[in-house]
N, C-alpha and C positions, 0 to 999 in steps of 0.2 A: 937343612934342605927341605924344600917343600914336596919335591918329587925325587925319589931315588929308585933306580932299577939296578939290581945286582944279579948278574949271570942269568938274566931271563931268557928262557927258551920257550917257544910256543910251536906246537905242531898241530896239523889237521890231518885227518884220515881222508885219502882219496882213493879212487879205484886202482891206482897204481901203488897204494901203500902210503905210509905216513910222509907228509910234506913239512919240512921245517921251514916255518915263515920267519921266526926270529931266532937267532942262534947265539946264546950266551951274551945278551946285550947288557951293557952298563951305561947308566945315564944319570946325572945329577942336574937339578934345577933349583936354584935357591930364590928366595923371596925377592921380588923386584926385577927378576931377569927375565928375558924374552928369548925363546929359542925357536928357530925355524927348522922343520924336519922335512927334507925332500928326498926324492928318490923316484925310480921308475914305478909305473903302475904295476901292483902285485908284489911290490918290495917289502911290504909289511907295515906300511906307515899307519893304516887305519887300525891294524891289529895292535900296534904299540899304544895308539891313542886309547883304545878300548881297554887295554890293560891298566893304563895310567888312570883312567876314569872309573875303575872298579866295575866296569861292565863285563869283564871276562878275567879269568885267572890264568897264570902261566902254568906250563907242565913243570918247569923247573925254575929256580931262582925266586927272588923276593922283590915285591913291588911295596914301597912305603910312600904313603900320602899324608902330608901334614902330621907326621909322627905316628901314623897308624900303620902297622905292618898288616897288609891285607890278607896274608895267608893265615893269619890266626883269628880272622873274624868270621862270624857266622853270616847268613844271608842278611838278617835284620841289620847287623852292625855295618855290613858293606853298603847297604841301602842308606843307612845314616850318614856314612862318609860321602856317598854321591850326593845326598841332599844338602849337606852342610859344608863340605870341604872342597867340592869340585863344581865348576860351571862349565858348560859345554856350549860353544857356539857353532852352529851348523851351517853348511852351504844353503841348505833349505831352511828358510827362517824359522819354521815351525811354531809360528805365533798361533795363539787360540783365536780362530776367526770370530767367536761370539764375544770376545772381550774387547774393550776399548784399549787404546795404547796405554792409558794410565793403569788399567787393570793387568795388561800384559807385563808392564814394567815391575809390578809389585808381585807377580805370580810366584816366582821362586823364592824370594824373600819371605813370603807368607809360608810357604812349604817349610823353609828352613827355621821359621820361628824367630826371624830377626829383621822384621820390617822396620824401615827407618824412613818416614815420609820426607824428612828433611834432605836426606841423601838422594831419594828418588827425584826431588825437585832439582838438586844439583846436576844429577845425571841427565834429566831432561833438557836442562839448559845447555850443558856441555854438547849434547848430541843434536841440538837444534830441533827438540820435539815439543817444547812448551806449547806452541800453538796447535799442536796436533792431538793432545792428550785425550780428547773426546771422540777422535776418529776411530774407525775399525780398520783391521789390516787391509781389507779389500779396497780401501780408500787411499792407500799409500803407494808410493813408488818402491821399487825394489830396494834402492838405497835407503829410503825411510824405514822399510821393514828390517832391513839389517841393522840399522841403528837401534830400533827398538829391541831387537834379539840381543845385542850387545849390552843395552841398558838393563834388560831383564836378568842377564847373567850376572852383571856387576852389582846389581841391587842387593843381592844376598851377601856381598863381600866374600866371595870364596877365596881361600888362599891360593888355589890352583885354578887356571882357566886353560881349558883346551878347545882349540879352534881348528875346525876341519874345513879348509879351503873356504874361510869366511867371506871371501869377496868373489868366489867363483861364479856367481850369477850376476855380477855388476860389470859395467864397462870400466875401462882403465881409470878414468877421472873419478867416477864414483868409488871404485875400489880403493883408490889412493886416499881419497878423503876419510872413508870408513876406517882404513887401515891406521891412519894418523890419529883418529879419534880414539881408536881401541888402544894403541900404544900410549897415548897421553894418559887415558884413564887407569891403565894397568900401572903405570909409573906412580900415579897419584894414590893408588890404593895399596901399592907394595906387593901386590899378587905377583905369582910367576905365571908366565904364559908359555905354553908349548903350542905351536901352530904348524899343522901340516899344509904344505902348499906345493904347487907345481912351478911356481913363479920365483925365478932367481932374483928378479927385481924386488919383489916383496920381501923375500927372505932376507935381503941385504938390509931391510929397514930394522931388523930385530938385532938384539945384542950378540946372539950367536947363531951359527948355521951349521947343521951336520946333515950328512947324506947317509941314507939307509941303503946298502948294496948287499945283496946276498944274505940278507937277514942279519948283517952286522952294521954297527954304526961306523962311518968313515968321518973323521973330524974335518 
């Protein structure tokens, strides 16, 4: 399993007392699988994504990413997991505005110490970015920027990809195109994909779909 959550519980302190956002959640995701996570606003989707990405820690339970039990890691080791084992695609593209498309594509791979120029060329070709490599983010459309964000994440070949509403800023046609490209590339790399979305239509494009309700996973 690339991602495993076992009896994961997460609480936040509020003025009214502790609020349980995730309640003894179990979840497994294997290499090459894609999983859509849906649920109402405030249901804990983003919290689960942050725990899976080693951006936060559960109050109870265990999160394992690519064989690394996160509870046993110090801050430096957790940062290493984030850098080398996890790729995150945001709704906001978060490209570096001062870098060209080519430099944005290689950014995460350089940080992870596994840059592969040949793979970057393959990604650029698949994502329709070959003619845009010398442009800057401000010169791109929203759909083009999201393609760069996907390529930047996949360039480092992370075993786990987390996507938070990756097509939320795109119209339906562009969103479907970007989603198809993402799924094709995930299958090609053998990565595991966990995607948070509000769209049942997009969720249906993935291998599995679970709903988060009341802090618990509903299959």
